[in-house]
TORVORO-104656 format. One record per residue: x, y, z of N, C-alpha, C in turn. Coordinates in steps of 0.001 Angstrom, whole numbers, plus 500000, padded with zeros to 6 digits. Layout:
BEGIN
XYZXYZXYZ ...
//
This chain:
BEGIN
498877525536486759498719524254487326498431524495488925 497323523937489325496959524023490649497925523283491714 497902523591492963498820523006493925498482521410493866 497221521064493884496767519682493975497304518880492724 497174519506491480497718518858490279499191518763490360 499805519705490834501339519716490883501721518700491911 501107518480493004501486517432494125501113516129493501 500016515864492839499738514613492115500942514244491202 501135515227490385502341514928489263503575514594489939 503956515305491007505225515069491706505222513657492253 504013513158492919503845511840493419503963510815492249 503423511112491144503378510150490048504769509926489734 505470511108489473506966510911489165507775510131490155 507536510439491480508216509779492514508017508245492571 506641507895492180506343506445492189507056505735491072 507254506323489907507968505832488804509370505577489129 510018506535489946511495506305490234511541505308491374 510533504976492092510819504083493271510455502599492740 509946502358491609509662501048491122510904500235491133 510724499055491149509597497983491328509105497965492808 507872497813492970507474497559494396507327496102494675 507338495717495998507033494276496218505611494118495703 505455492865495336504010492407495010503242492022496116 502004492136496073501045491633497144501309490224497442 501397489858498652501630488396498884500457487545498506 499279488157498571498157487250498289497904486915496784 498158488057496034497794487816494491498858488256493566 500089488664494167501210489059493419500974490185492475 500055491170492909499844492391492022500450493610492584 500914494425491789501721495636492214500477496660493029 501011497165494050500056498070494788499734499310494094 498563499881494465498235501305493990498267502217495263 498338503430494912498394504478496004497146505099496039 496521505219497306495318505889497660495792507151498558 495006508226498193495225509505499056493891509854499511 493544510059500842492277510575501237492639511328502537 492061512557502538492250513552503621493670513655504101 494624513886503090496162513968503304496742512780503889 496075511649503923496564510337504388496867509408503205 498162508803503205498553507680502126498437506562502686 497873505629501649497602504089501863497905503459500630 498695502432500641499151501500499468498177500350499569 497513499879498587496495498852498596496630497989497371 496104496771497521496203495765496392494760495904495711 494813496340494304493532496386493590492837495067493355 493574493992493493492734492738493428492171492237494721 492893492039495867492244491329496994492000492491498012 492400493645497973491837494722498906492858494948500117 493974494108500133494791494243501281495399495652501314 495560496287502388496027497623502476496930497772503799 497815498890503528498589499281504676497714500270505686 498214500678506664497588501516507472497615502900506785 497006503916507430497054505317506784498049506076507359 498955506698506676499882507564507171499910508853506630 500337509792507461500454511337506923501694511507506001 502718510541506022503896510514505317503938509458504226 504103509845503026504276508970501743505199507879502193 506298508226502601507473507235502674506997506126503806 506330506587504880505952505667505845504983504573505253 504069505125504400503135504169503894503808503090502925 504728503726502041505542502819501076506441501891502119 506961502323503086507851501346503818506810500136504522 505720500763504919504695499595505494504355498662504383 504182499076503223503793498152502187505039497077501869 506169497744501831507274496816501480507628495817502624 507426496394503819507704495544505078506726494397505165 505486494741504778504377493790504965504257492921503903 504849493023502822504717492253501585506106491619501091 506987491500502116508210490943501875508228489316501531 508592489002500291508537487563499834509587486793500692 509179485490500679510105484475501432510383484695502867 509328485195503586509652485377504988508391484841505682 508437483754506369507306483185506971506629484019508015 507451484603508853506777485571509807505925486704509213 506425487362508177505740488253507467504501487656506801 504548486429506264503407485810505749502240485515506549 502704485045507826501653484903508976501048486215509318 501748487358509503501208488598509795500342489181508662 500717488983507520499936489362506402498614488760506345 498540487348506585497283486691506593496392487156507660 496952487398508910496177487959510071495622489226509651 496506489999509211495883491547508663494830491320507684 494892490273506684493920490094505650492611489643506169 492682488752507142491420488433507851490902489595508636 491583490312509275490935491499510004490364492452509032 490988492673507824490436493552506806489140493045506243 489076491705506027487751491046505723486668491273506624 486977491079507984485882491266508980485492492633509026 486360493773508825485960494964508893485113495316507767 485169494731506502484318495002505404482929494349505644 482862493200506301481549492599506595480816493064507856 481372493888508580480733494436509692479612495631509443 
//
């Protein structure tokens, strides 16, 4: 098994152990993990909301949970602001 396959398998097992995840505040869907150039990003497959890119898996996960905390009006406002910013980036 290659190093990359081993790493992906370890991450898959880690994700299973860490569930359940906070659902996306916009559409209540569980996030997916994206990895590009050794950076971790959690994103919503429905609306596209995403965390920042982090070199550390746990930092990306913490950002998702902190940013999608239910029943918190401050977090909801910040989430909406970030969502608008992401939509502008896509249309530029």
